[in-house]
NUNUVO-337919 format. One record per residue: residue number from 0; chain; y, z, x of N, C-alpha, C in turn. Coordinates in pm, whole numbers, plus 32768, in hexadecimal, padded with zeros to 4 digits. Last residue first. Layout:
# residues N
<resi NUM | chain A | n.yy Y | n.zz Z | n.xx X | ca.yy Y | ca.zz Z | ca.xx X | c.yy Y | c.zz Z | c.xx X>
...
//
This chain:
# residues 136
<resi 135 | chain A | n.yy 21A8 | n.zz 2D87 | n.xx 0E58 | ca.yy 220C | ca.zz 2DB2 | ca.xx 0E81 | c.yy 2231 | c.zz 2D72 | c.xx 0EE5>
<resi 134 | chain A | n.yy 20B6 | n.zz 2D9C | n.xx 0D8C | ca.yy 20F3 | ca.zz 2D30 | ca.xx 0DEE | c.yy 2166 | c.zz 2D3B | c.xx 0DFA>
<resi 133 | chain A | n.yy 203E | n.zz 2E89 | n.xx 0CF5 | ca.yy 20B2 | ca.zz 2E55 | ca.xx 0CEB | c.yy 20E7 | c.zz 2DD9 | c.xx 0D15>
<resi 132 | chain A | n.yy 1F23 | n.zz 2E99 | n.xx 0D6A | ca.yy 1F3F | ca.zz 2E63 | ca.xx 0CCD | c.yy 1FE5 | c.zz 2E45 | c.xx 0CC5>
<resi 131 | chain A | n.yy 1F6C | n.zz 2EB3 | n.xx 0E6F | ca.yy 1F1D | ca.zz 2E60 | ca.xx 0E5F | c.yy 1F49 | c.zz 2E38 | c.xx 0DC0>
<resi 130 | chain A | n.yy 202E | n.zz 2FB5 | n.xx 0E81 | ca.yy 2068 | ca.zz 2F1A | ca.xx 0E8E | c.yy 2014 | c.zz 2EAE | c.xx 0E6E>
<resi 129 | chain A | n.yy 1FCA | n.zz 3098 | n.xx 0E53 | ca.yy 1FCD | ca.zz 305F | ca.xx 0DDA | c.yy 1FF9 | c.zz 2FB7 | c.xx 0DF8>
<resi 128 | chain A | n.yy 1FB4 | n.zz 30F5 | n.xx 0F39 | ca.yy 1F39 | ca.zz 30F0 | ca.xx 0EFF | c.yy 1F6C | c.zz 306E | c.xx 0E7E>
<resi 127 | chain A | n.yy 20C0 | n.zz 311F | n.xx 0F6E | ca.yy 206D | ca.zz 30DE | ca.xx 0FDB | c.yy 1FEB | c.zz 3091 | c.xx 0F78>
<resi 126 | chain A | n.yy 20D3 | n.zz 31F1 | n.xx 0ED0 | ca.yy 2131 | ca.zz 3163 | ca.xx 0ED8 | c.yy 20E2 | c.zz 310D | c.xx 0F16>
<resi 125 | chain A | n.yy 2050 | n.zz 32B7 | n.xx 0F18 | ca.yy 2043 | ca.zz 3288 | ca.xx 0E9C | c.yy 207E | c.zz 31FF | c.xx 0E80>
<resi 124 | chain A | n.yy 20D0 | n.zz 32F3 | n.xx 1021 | ca.yy 204F | ca.zz 32D0 | ca.xx 1011 | c.yy 201E | c.zz 328F | c.xx 0F8A>
<resi 123 | chain A | n.yy 21DD | n.zz 332B | n.xx 0FBD | ca.yy 21BC | ca.zz 329C | ca.xx 0FEF | c.yy 2133 | c.zz 3290 | c.xx 0FFC>
<resi 122 | chain A | n.yy 218D | n.zz 342D | n.xx 0F4B | ca.yy 21E9 | ca.zz 33CA | ca.xx 0F03 | c.yy 21CD | c.zz 3334 | c.xx 0F15>
<resi 121 | chain A | n.yy 2132 | n.zz 34A5 | n.xx 1017 | ca.yy 20F0 | ca.zz 349A | ca.xx 0FB5 | c.yy 2109 | c.zz 3429 | c.xx 0F55>
<resi 120 | chain A | n.yy 2224 | n.zz 34C2 | n.xx 10B2 | ca.yy 21CE | ca.zz 3498 | ca.xx 110D | c.yy 213E | c.zz 346B | c.xx 1060>
<resi 119 | chain A | n.yy 22C9 | n.zz 3577 | n.xx 0FD2 | ca.yy 22F0 | ca.zz 34ED | ca.xx 0FE7 | c.yy 2285 | c.zz 3484 | c.xx 1058>
<resi 118 | chain A | n.yy 2232 | n.zz 3642 | n.xx 100C | ca.yy 223F | ca.zz 3609 | ca.xx 0F99 | c.yy 225D | c.zz 3573 | c.xx 0FA6>
<resi 117 | chain A | n.yy 2269 | n.zz 369A | n.xx 110E | ca.yy 21E5 | ca.zz 3685 | ca.xx 10E8 | c.yy 21DC | c.zz 3637 | c.xx 105E>
<resi 116 | chain A | n.yy 2376 | n.zz 36C4 | n.xx 10FA | ca.yy 2355 | ca.zz 3647 | ca.xx 1143 | c.yy 22B2 | c.zz 362F | c.xx 1129>
<resi 115 | chain A | n.yy 238D | n.zz 378D | n.xx 1046 | ca.yy 23B8 | ca.zz 36ED | ca.xx 1021 | c.yy 2392 | c.zz 36B2 | c.xx 108B>
<resi 114 | chain A | n.yy 233B | n.zz 383C | n.xx 10F0 | ca.yy 2302 | ca.zz 3834 | ca.xx 1025 | c.yy 2333 | c.zz 37A1 | c.xx 1046>
<resi 113 | chain A | n.yy 23E8 | n.zz 3836 | n.xx 11B7 | ca.yy 2356 | ca.zz 3829 | ca.xx 11CB | c.yy 2320 | c.zz 380A | c.xx 1165>
<resi 112 | chain A | n.yy 24C7 | n.zz 38AF | n.xx 113E | ca.yy 24D2 | ca.zz 3811 | ca.xx 1165 | c.yy 242F | c.zz 37F4 | c.xx 119B>
<resi 111 | chain A | n.yy 247B | n.zz 39C0 | n.xx 10FD | ca.yy 248A | ca.zz 3977 | ca.xx 1080 | c.yy 24A2 | c.zz 38DF | c.xx 10B9>
<resi 110 | chain A | n.yy 2497 | n.zz 3A2C | n.xx 11F4 | ca.yy 23FF | ca.zz 3A09 | ca.xx 119F | c.yy 23FE | c.zz 39D3 | c.xx 113F>
<resi 109 | chain A | n.yy 258E | n.zz 3A04 | n.xx 1237 | ca.yy 254E | ca.zz 39B6 | ca.xx 12A1 | c.yy 24AD | c.zz 39C3 | c.xx 123B>
<resi 108 | chain A | n.yy 260A | n.zz 3A9C | n.xx 1195 | ca.yy 2633 | ca.zz 3A38 | ca.xx 1181 | c.yy 25C2 | c.zz 39B7 | c.xx 11B4>
<resi 107 | chain A | n.yy 2598 | n.zz 3B91 | n.xx 1208 | ca.yy 2554 | ca.zz 3B8F | ca.xx 1196 | c.yy 2590 | c.zz 3ADB | c.xx 117D>
<resi 106 | chain A | n.yy 261B | n.zz 3B8C | n.xx 1305 | ca.yy 2584 | ca.zz 3B99 | ca.xx 12E2 | c.yy 2559 | c.zz 3B69 | c.xx 126A>
<resi 105 | chain A | n.yy 271D | n.zz 3BB7 | n.xx 12AB | ca.yy 2700 | ca.zz 3B12 | ca.xx 12D4 | c.yy 2657 | c.zz 3B08 | c.xx 12F1>
<resi 104 | chain A | n.yy 2723 | n.zz 3CB8 | n.xx 1244 | ca.yy 272A | ca.zz 3C49 | ca.xx 11F7 | c.yy 2716 | c.zz 3BBC | c.xx 1235>
<resi 103 | chain A | n.yy 26EE | n.zz 3D1B | n.xx 1356 | ca.yy 26A0 | ca.zz 3D37 | ca.xx 12EA | c.yy 268D | c.zz 3CDA | c.xx 1296>
<resi 102 | chain A | n.yy 27FF | n.zz 3CE4 | n.xx 13FD | ca.yy 272E | ca.zz 3CB5 | ca.xx 141F | c.yy 26F0 | c.zz 3CB0 | c.xx 13AE>
<resi 101 | chain A | n.yy 2897 | n.zz 3D66 | n.xx 1362 | ca.yy 28BD | ca.zz 3CD1 | ca.xx 1370 | c.yy 27EF | c.zz 3CA3 | c.xx 138A>
<resi 100 | chain A | n.yy 28A9 | n.zz 3E67 | n.xx 1365 | ca.yy 2882 | ca.zz 3E20 | ca.xx 1304 | c.yy 2854 | c.zz 3D95 | c.xx 12FC>
<resi 99 | chain A | n.yy 2965 | n.zz 3E88 | n.xx 1457 | ca.yy 28B2 | ca.zz 3EF8 | ca.xx 144A | c.yy 287B | c.zz 3E8B | c.xx 13E0>
<resi 98 | chain A | n.yy 2A3D | n.zz 3E0B | n.xx 140F | ca.yy 29FC | ca.zz 3DEA | ca.xx 1497 | c.yy 2976 | c.zz 3E3E | c.xx 14AD>
<resi 97 | chain A | n.yy 2A74 | n.zz 3DFF | n.xx 12C7 | ca.yy 2A8D | ca.zz 3E26 | ca.xx 1335 | c.yy 2A1A | c.zz 3DF1 | c.xx 138A>
<resi 96 | chain A | n.yy 2AD4 | n.zz 3CDE | n.xx 11F4 | ca.yy 2A7A | ca.zz 3D70 | ca.xx 1215 | c.yy 2A96 | c.zz 3D64 | c.xx 12A7>
<resi 95 | chain A | n.yy 2B90 | n.zz 3C29 | n.xx 11D0 | ca.yy 2B9C | ca.zz 3CB3 | ca.xx 1188 | c.yy 2B36 | c.zz 3CFC | c.xx 11A0>
<resi 94 | chain A | n.yy 2B82 | n.zz 3B35 | n.xx 1273 | ca.yy 2C0C | ca.zz 3B51 | ca.xx 1259 | c.yy 2BEF | c.zz 3BF7 | c.xx 1215>
<resi 93 | chain A | n.yy 2A75 | n.zz 3B1C | n.xx 127E | ca.yy 2ABE | ca.zz 3B11 | ca.xx 132A | c.yy 2B2B | c.zz 3B59 | c.xx 12E4>
<resi 92 | chain A | n.yy 2A11 | n.zz 3AEF | n.xx 1181 | ca.yy 29F1 | ca.zz 3B52 | ca.xx 11ED | c.yy 2A32 | c.zz 3B65 | c.xx 124D>
<resi 91 | chain A | n.yy 2AB7 | n.zz 3A17 | n.xx 112A | ca.yy 2AC3 | ca.zz 3A7C | ca.xx 1103 | c.yy 2AA6 | c.zz 3AFD | c.xx 115D>
<resi 90 | chain A | n.yy 2A3A | n.zz 3919 | n.xx 11E2 | ca.yy 2AD0 | ca.zz 3974 | ca.xx 11E2 | c.yy 2AE8 | c.zz 39D2 | c.xx 11C7>
<resi 89 | chain A | n.yy 2950 | n.zz 3934 | n.xx 116D | ca.yy 2954 | ca.zz 3948 | ca.xx 1206 | c.yy 29DE | c.zz 3985 | c.xx 1218>
<resi 88 | chain A | n.yy 2977 | n.zz 38F0 | n.xx 1069 | ca.yy 294D | ca.zz 395F | ca.xx 107C | c.yy 295B | c.zz 3995 | c.xx 1107>
<resi 87 | chain A | n.yy 29E9 | n.zz 37F6 | n.xx 109A | ca.yy 2A3E | ca.zz 384C | ca.xx 1054 | c.yy 2A01 | c.zz 38E2 | c.xx 106C>
<resi 86 | chain A | n.yy 28D9 | n.zz 37A0 | n.xx 110F | ca.yy 2989 | ca.zz 376F | ca.xx 1142 | c.yy 29C9 | c.zz 37EC | c.xx 110D>
<resi 85 | chain A | n.yy 285D | n.zz 37A5 | n.xx 100E | ca.yy 2833 | ca.zz 37C0 | ca.xx 10A9 | c.yy 28AA | c.zz 37F5 | c.xx 10E8>
<resi 84 | chain A | n.yy 28BD | n.zz 36F4 | n.xx 0F6E | ca.yy 28D0 | ca.zz 376D | ca.xx 0F4D | c.yy 28A6 | c.zz 37BC | c.xx 0FC6>
<resi 83 | chain A | n.yy 2875 | n.zz 35D0 | n.xx 0FB3 | ca.yy 2907 | ca.zz 360D | ca.xx 0FB1 | c.yy 2935 | c.zz 36AA | c.xx 0FA3>
<resi 82 | chain A | n.yy 276E | n.zz 3601 | n.xx 0FC1 | ca.yy 27AD | ca.zz 35E7 | ca.xx 104D | c.yy 2847 | c.zz 3629 | c.xx 1046>
<resi 81 | chain A | n.yy 2761 | n.zz 3601 | n.xx 0EB2 | ca.yy 2736 | ca.zz 3669 | ca.xx 0F03 | c.yy 2763 | c.zz 366A | c.xx 0F7D>
<resi 80 | chain A | n.yy 27C2 | n.zz 34EE | n.xx 0E6F | ca.yy 27ED | ca.zz 3572 | ca.xx 0E1B | c.yy 27DC | c.zz 35FE | c.xx 0E83>
<resi 79 | chain A | n.yy 26EF | n.zz 344E | n.xx 0ED9 | ca.yy 2779 | ca.zz 3445 | ca.xx 0F03 | c.yy 27C1 | c.zz 34EC | c.xx 0ED9>
<resi 78 | chain A | n.yy 2614 | n.zz 34B5 | n.xx 0E3D | ca.yy 261D | ca.zz 34E5 | ca.xx 0ED7 | c.yy 2698 | c.zz 34D9 | c.xx 0F11>
<resi 77 | chain A | n.yy 266E | n.zz 343F | n.xx 0D48 | ca.yy 2652 | ca.zz 34DB | ca.xx 0D4E | c.yy 265A | c.zz 3513 | c.xx 0DF7>
<resi 76 | chain A | n.yy 264A | n.zz 3321 | n.xx 0D6E | ca.yy 26A3 | ca.zz 3387 | ca.xx 0D5B | c.yy 26DB | c.zz 3420 | c.xx 0D7B>
<resi 75 | chain A | n.yy 2532 | n.zz 3320 | n.xx 0DA8 | ca.yy 2576 | ca.zz 3311 | ca.xx 0E16 | c.yy 2623 | c.zz 333A | c.xx 0E07>
<resi 74 | chain A | n.yy 24F3 | n.zz 338E | n.xx 0C9A | ca.yy 24BD | ca.zz 33DF | ca.xx 0D19 | c.yy 24F5 | c.zz 33BA | c.xx 0DAA>
<resi 73 | chain A | n.yy 2543 | n.zz 32A7 | n.xx 0C10 | ca.yy 2559 | ca.zz 3310 | ca.xx 0BEE | c.yy 256A | c.zz 338C | c.xx 0C60>
<resi 72 | chain A | n.yy 2496 | n.zz 31E1 | n.xx 0C89 | ca.yy 2534 | ca.zz 31D2 | ca.xx 0CB0 | c.yy 257A | c.zz 323A | c.xx 0C7C>
<resi 71 | chain A | n.yy 2397 | n.zz 323D | n.xx 0C11 | ca.yy 23BF | ca.zz 3225 | ca.xx 0CBF | c.yy 2461 | c.zz 3254 | c.xx 0CB4>
<resi 70 | chain A | n.yy 23D9 | n.zz 31ED | n.xx 0B21 | ca.yy 23C8 | ca.zz 327A | ca.xx 0B46 | c.yy 23CB | c.zz 329D | c.xx 0BF4>
<resi 69 | chain A | n.yy 23DC | n.zz 30D4 | n.xx 0B0C | ca.yy 2445 | ca.zz 3152 | ca.xx 0B00 | c.yy 243E | c.zz 31DC | c.xx 0B34>
<resi 68 | chain A | n.yy 22D2 | n.zz 30A0 | n.xx 0B7C | ca.yy 236A | ca.zz 3089 | ca.xx 0BD0 | c.yy 23E5 | c.zz 30DA | c.xx 0BA4>
<resi 67 | chain A | n.yy 2253 | n.zz 30E8 | n.xx 0A95 | ca.yy 2255 | ca.zz 313F | ca.xx 0B2C | c.yy 22AB | c.zz 3124 | c.xx 0B9E>
<resi 66 | chain A | n.yy 229C | n.zz 3074 | n.xx 09D3 | ca.yy 22BE | ca.zz 30FF | ca.xx 09C2 | c.yy 22B7 | c.zz 3134 | c.xx 0A67>
<resi 65 | chain A | n.yy 2259 | n.zz 2F51 | n.xx 0A2C | ca.yy 22DB | ca.zz 2F5D | ca.xx 0A1A | c.yy 2312 | c.zz 3039 | c.xx 0A2B>
<resi 64 | chain A | n.yy 2136 | n.zz 2F99 | n.xx 0A53 | ca.yy 2188 | ca.zz 2F78 | ca.xx 0AD3 | c.yy 221E | c.zz 2F96 | c.xx 0A9C>
<resi 63 | chain A | n.yy 2122 | n.zz 2FA3 | n.xx 092A | ca.yy 2104 | ca.zz 3033 | ca.xx 0987 | c.yy 212B | c.zz 300C | c.xx 0A08>
<resi 62 | chain A | n.yy 2175 | n.zz 2EBA | n.xx 08C4 | ca.yy 219C | ca.zz 2F3D | ca.xx 08B4 | c.yy 217E | c.zz 2FA3 | c.xx 0905>
<resi 61 | chain A | n.yy 2169 | n.zz 2D9E | n.xx 097C | ca.yy 2111 | ca.zz 2DF1 | ca.xx 0947 | c.yy 217F | c.zz 2E8B | c.xx 0907>
<resi 60 | chain A | n.yy 21C7 | n.zz 2C6A | n.xx 0942 | ca.yy 21DB | ca.zz 2CD4 | ca.xx 0934 | c.yy 217A | c.zz 2D24 | c.xx 091A>
<resi 59 | chain A | n.yy 2157 | n.zz 2B4C | n.xx 09E4 | ca.yy 2147 | ca.zz 2B8A | ca.xx 097F | c.yy 2173 | c.zz 2C4B | c.xx 09A1>
<resi 58 | chain A | n.yy 219E | n.zz 2A1B | n.xx 0A52 | ca.yy 21CF | ca.zz 2AB0 | ca.xx 0A8E | c.yy 21A6 | c.zz 2AEC | c.xx 09FD>
<resi 57 | chain A | n.yy 20E6 | n.zz 2909 | n.xx 0AEC | ca.yy 20FA | ca.zz 2958 | ca.xx 0A85 | c.yy 2131 | c.zz 29E9 | c.xx 0AAA>
<resi 56 | chain A | n.yy 2178 | n.zz 2828 | n.xx 0BC2 | ca.yy 2149 | ca.zz 2884 | ca.xx 0BBC | c.yy 2152 | c.zz 28C5 | c.xx 0B3C>
<resi 55 | chain A | n.yy 2107 | n.zz 26C4 | n.xx 0C48 | ca.yy 2159 | ca.zz 272B | ca.xx 0BE2 | c.yy 212F | c.zz 27B2 | c.xx 0BE0>
<resi 54 | chain A | n.yy 20E1 | n.zz 25BD | n.xx 0D05 | ca.yy 20D5 | ca.zz 264A | ca.xx 0CE9 | c.yy 213A | c.zz 269A | c.xx 0C89>
<resi 53 | chain A | n.yy 2094 | n.zz 24A0 | n.xx 0CA5 | ca.yy 20F6 | ca.zz 24D9 | ca.xx 0C9B | c.yy 20C0 | c.zz 254F | c.xx 0C9F>
<resi 52 | chain A | n.yy 1FE4 | n.zz 23AB | n.xx 0C2A | ca.yy 1F99 | ca.zz 241D | ca.xx 0C7E | c.yy 1FF2 | c.zz 2486 | c.xx 0CBF>
<resi 51 | chain A | n.yy 2044 | n.zz 22FF | n.xx 0B92 | ca.yy 2056 | ca.zz 22DC | ca.xx 0C50 | c.yy 1FF3 | c.zz 2364 | c.xx 0C91>
<resi 50 | chain A | n.yy 1FF0 | n.zz 2365 | n.xx 0AA2 | ca.yy 1FE0 | ca.zz 22DE | ca.xx 0AC8 | c.yy 1FE0 | c.zz 22C8 | c.xx 0B49>
<resi 49 | chain A | n.yy 2084 | n.zz 244D | n.xx 0A9B | ca.yy 1FFC | ca.zz 244A | ca.xx 0A91 | c.yy 1FCF | c.zz 23C3 | c.xx 0ABB>
<resi 48 | chain A | n.yy 219B | n.zz 23FC | n.xx 0AC1 | ca.yy 2152 | ca.zz 2464 | ca.xx 0B13 | c.yy 20C7 | c.zz 2477 | c.xx 0AEB>
<resi 47 | chain A | n.yy 2192 | n.zz 2374 | n.xx 09D6 | ca.yy 21B7 | ca.zz 2345 | ca.xx 0A47 | c.yy 2170 | c.zz 2374 | c.xx 0A9C>
<resi 46 | chain A | n.yy 2160 | n.zz 242A | n.xx 08F2 | ca.yy 2122 | ca.zz 23E6 | ca.xx 090E | c.yy 211A | c.zz 2384 | c.xx 099A>
<resi 45 | chain A | n.yy 2256 | n.zz 24EE | n.xx 0927 | ca.yy 21E0 | ca.zz 2513 | ca.xx 0946 | c.yy 216C | c.zz 249B | c.xx 092A>
<resi 44 | chain A | n.yy 2343 | n.zz 2433 | n.xx 08F1 | ca.yy 2306 | ca.zz 2461 | ca.xx 0989 | c.yy 2291 | c.zz 2498 | c.xx 0999>
<resi 43 | chain A | n.yy 22FF | n.zz 2414 | n.xx 07E6 | ca.yy 22F0 | ca.zz 2393 | ca.xx 083C | c.yy 22E3 | c.zz 23E6 | c.xx 08D8>
<resi 42 | chain A | n.yy 2310 | n.zz 250C | n.xx 076E | ca.yy 229F | ca.zz 24DC | ca.xx 0774 | c.yy 22AF | c.zz 244A | c.xx 07C8>
<resi 41 | chain A | n.yy 23CF | n.zz 2620 | n.xx 076E | ca.yy 23C2 | ca.zz 258A | ca.xx 07CB | c.yy 2367 | c.zz 2567 | c.xx 07D7>
<resi 40 | chain A | n.yy 2398 | n.zz 2707 | n.xx 06E9 | ca.yy 240F | ca.zz 26CE | ca.xx 06C9 | c.yy 2431 | c.zz 261C | c.xx 0721>
<resi 39 | chain A | n.yy 22A8 | n.zz 275F | n.xx 0741 | ca.yy 22B4 | ca.zz 2714 | ca.xx 06CA | c.yy 2327 | c.zz 26E5 | c.xx 06AD>
<resi 38 | chain A | n.yy 2265 | n.zz 27BB | n.xx 0820 | ca.yy 2297 | ca.zz 2752 | ca.xx 0830 | c.yy 22BA | c.zz 26FD | c.xx 07A7>
<resi 37 | chain A | n.yy 219E | n.zz 2870 | n.xx 088B | ca.yy 2229 | ca.zz 2895 | ca.xx 087F | c.yy 227A | c.zz 2827 | c.xx 085D>
<resi 36 | chain A | n.yy 20B8 | n.zz 283A | n.xx 08B7 | ca.yy 20E8 | ca.zz 2822 | ca.xx 0904 | c.yy 217C | c.zz 2832 | c.xx 08FB>
<resi 35 | chain A | n.yy 202F | n.zz 289D | n.xx 07AB | ca.yy 2020 | ca.zz 28E3 | ca.xx 0843 | c.yy 208B | c.zz 28AF | c.xx 08A4>
<resi 34 | chain A | n.yy 20D2 | n.zz 27E1 | n.xx 0717 | ca.yy 20F1 | ca.zz 2855 | ca.xx 06DA | c.yy 20B1 | c.zz 28D5 | c.xx 077D>
<resi 33 | chain A | n.yy 2036 | n.zz 26FD | n.xx 0765 | ca.yy 20C7 | ca.zz 26FD | ca.xx 075B | c.yy 20FD | c.zz 2789 | c.xx 0769>
<resi 32 | chain A | n.yy 1F40 | n.zz 2737 | n.xx 070D | ca.yy 1F74 | ca.zz 2721 | ca.xx 07AA | c.yy 1FEE | c.zz 2732 | c.xx 079D>
<resi 31 | chain A | n.yy 1F4A | n.zz 2741 | n.xx 05EA | ca.yy 1F27 | ca.zz 2791 | ca.xx 0657 | c.yy 1F4E | c.zz 27AB | c.xx 06D8>
<resi 30 | chain A | n.yy 1F7A | n.zz 2630 | n.xx 05B3 | ca.yy 2011 | ca.zz 269D | ca.xx 05A2 | c.yy 1FE3 | c.zz 272C | c.xx 05DA>
<resi 29 | chain A | n.yy 1E88 | n.zz 25C8 | n.xx 0601 | ca.yy 1F2C | ca.zz 259D | ca.xx 0654 | c.yy 1F7C | c.zz 2617 | c.xx 0642>
<resi 28 | chain A | n.yy 1DF8 | n.zz 2638 | n.xx 057B | ca.yy 1DE1 | ca.zz 2628 | ca.xx 05D1 | c.yy 1E7C | c.zz 2623 | c.xx 0637>
<resi 27 | chain A | n.yy 1E6C | n.zz 25BB | n.xx 0459 | ca.yy 1E67 | ca.zz 2660 | ca.xx 0460 | c.yy 1E5B | c.zz 2686 | c.xx 0515>
<resi 26 | chain A | n.yy 1E5D | n.zz 24AE | n.xx 0493 | ca.yy 1EC7 | ca.zz 24E1 | ca.xx 0496 | c.yy 1EC0 | c.zz 2585 | c.xx 04A9>
<resi 25 | chain A | n.yy 1D52 | n.zz 246D | n.xx 0494 | ca.yy 1D78 | ca.zz 2484 | ca.xx 051C | c.yy 1E0D | c.zz 24B8 | c.xx 052B>
<resi 24 | chain A | n.yy 1D18 | n.zz 24AD | n.xx 0391 | ca.yy 1CCB | ca.zz 24F2 | ca.xx 0414 | c.yy 1D36 | c.zz 2526 | c.xx 047C>
<resi 23 | chain A | n.yy 1D9D | n.zz 23EF | n.xx 0319 | ca.yy 1DB6 | ca.zz 2478 | ca.xx 02ED | c.yy 1D81 | c.zz 24D7 | c.xx 035E>
<resi 22 | chain A | n.yy 1DD8 | n.zz 22D2 | n.xx 0430 | ca.yy 1D9B | ca.zz 2323 | ca.xx 0398 | c.yy 1DD6 | c.zz 23BE | c.xx 0371>
<resi 21 | chain A | n.yy 1EF3 | n.zz 2252 | n.xx 0497 | ca.yy 1EA0 | ca.zz 22B0 | ca.xx 04B3 | c.yy 1E3A | c.zz 22DB | c.xx 0434>
<resi 20 | chain A | n.yy 1F83 | n.zz 2123 | n.xx 0520 | ca.yy 1F5E | ca.zz 2181 | ca.xx 04B1 | c.yy 1F00 | c.zz 21E1 | c.xx 04E2>
<resi 19 | chain A | n.yy 2098 | n.zz 20D6 | n.xx 0600 | ca.yy 201F | ca.zz 20E5 | ca.xx 05D8 | c.yy 1FF4 | c.zz 2110 | c.xx 0564>
<resi 18 | chain A | n.yy 2186 | n.zz 1FF4 | n.xx 06BD | ca.yy 2177 | ca.zz 206D | ca.xx 0668 | c.yy 20CA | c.zz 208C | c.xx 0624>
<resi 17 | chain A | n.yy 228E | n.zz 1FE9 | n.xx 07AE | ca.yy 21EA | ca.zz 1FCD | ca.xx 0780 | c.yy 21E3 | c.zz 202E | c.xx 0720>
<resi 16 | chain A | n.yy 237E | n.zz 1F5A | n.xx 085B | ca.yy 2369 | ca.zz 1F98 | ca.xx 080B | c.yy 22C1 | c.zz 1F98 | c.xx 07E2>
<resi 15 | chain A | n.yy 245D | n.zz 1F53 | n.xx 0962 | ca.yy 23D5 | ca.zz 1F37 | ca.xx 0949 | c.yy 23AC | c.zz 1F9F | c.xx 08E3>
<resi 14 | chain A | n.yy 24F2 | n.zz 1FC3 | n.xx 0A07 | ca.yy 2539 | ca.zz 1F77 | ca.xx 09CA | c.yy 24CF | c.zz 1F32 | c.xx 095B>
<resi 13 | chain A | n.yy 259C | n.zz 20FA | n.xx 0A99 | ca.yy 2503 | ca.zz 20A7 | ca.xx 0A54 | c.yy 2561 | c.zz 2046 | c.xx 0A01>
<resi 12 | chain A | n.yy 267D | n.zz 20A8 | n.xx 0B9F | ca.yy 265A | ca.zz 210F | ca.xx 0B41 | c.yy 25EC | c.zz 208A | c.xx 0AEF>
<resi 11 | chain A | n.yy 25ED | n.zz 20C2 | n.xx 0CFF | ca.yy 262E | ca.zz 2080 | ca.xx 0CBA | c.yy 2631 | c.zz 20B0 | c.xx 0C1E>
<resi 10 | chain A | n.yy 2660 | n.zz 219C | n.xx 0E0A | ca.yy 25F1 | ca.zz 2180 | ca.xx 0D93 | c.yy 2637 | c.zz 2121 | c.xx 0D31>
<resi 9 | chain A | n.yy 26BA | n.zz 2143 | n.xx 0F55 | ca.yy 26F1 | ca.zz 2173 | ca.xx 0EB6 | c.yy 268E | c.zz 213B | c.xx 0E69>
<resi 8 | chain A | n.yy 26BA | n.zz 20C5 | n.xx 103A | ca.yy 2646 | ca.zz 2122 | ca.xx 1014 | c.yy 2662 | c.zz 216F | c.xx 0F9A>
<resi 7 | chain A | n.yy 26B5 | n.zz 1F9E | n.xx 10AA | ca.yy 26F6 | ca.zz 1FE8 | ca.xx 1045 | c.yy 2698 | c.zz 2058 | c.xx 103B>
<resi 6 | chain A | n.yy 2703 | n.zz 1F41 | n.xx 11E7 | ca.yy 2692 | ca.zz 1F74 | ca.xx 11A2 | c.yy 26EC | c.zz 1FAA | c.xx 1116>
<resi 5 | chain A | n.yy 27BD | n.zz 1E28 | n.xx 126D | ca.yy 27D1 | ca.zz 1EAF | ca.xx 123B | c.yy 2743 | c.zz 1ED5 | c.xx 11D3>
<resi 4 | chain A | n.yy 2748 | n.zz 1D54 | n.xx 1344 | ca.yy 2754 | ca.zz 1D62 | ca.xx 12D2 | c.yy 2757 | c.zz 1DE9 | c.xx 12BC>
<resi 3 | chain A | n.yy 27DE | n.zz 1CD4 | n.xx 146D | ca.yy 278C | ca.zz 1D3E | ca.xx 1451 | c.yy 27B2 | c.zz 1D35 | c.xx 13A6>
<resi 2 | chain A | n.yy 27E9 | n.zz 1B90 | n.xx 1512 | ca.yy 2821 | ca.zz 1BF9 | ca.xx 14A7 | c.yy 27B3 | c.zz 1C50 | c.xx 1485>
<resi 1 | chain A | n.yy 27F6 | n.zz 1B49 | n.xx 1664 | ca.yy 27A5 | ca.zz 1B4D | ca.xx 15E0 | c.yy 2801 | c.zz 1BAD | c.xx 1596>
<resi 0 | chain A | n.yy 2886 | n.zz 1A34 | n.xx 1731 | ca.yy 287E | ca.zz 1AC5 | ca.xx 16E2 | c.yy 2849 | c.zz 1AAE | c.xx 165B>
//
């Protein structure tokens, strides 16, 4: 009978320490790289990732993107409100208008609905165009 060894897949905690010195110019460049990577608070993690070529992403906040997404969310909530109001209007038309005026009211409502549909298609097209620079 042969015994199989258990493979330890857990990563052991770091136990080796290295130190190095930088001149003034290298220190400035190092701090700029830390800031660009967003890892100012964890220098050792940044160094290890750079040494072993591990992938790390730099996430930058662009105020124009944040504003765009905020406005897009506002439009989304407005469309939800319009849908809610639409249901209330249909209910009111059915309960308060006569059979003669209902078709006229429904026609007006349909026209406004078409306008909203055109607007929503424009918003979707703008959002699709913005996907590239937003990276959604």
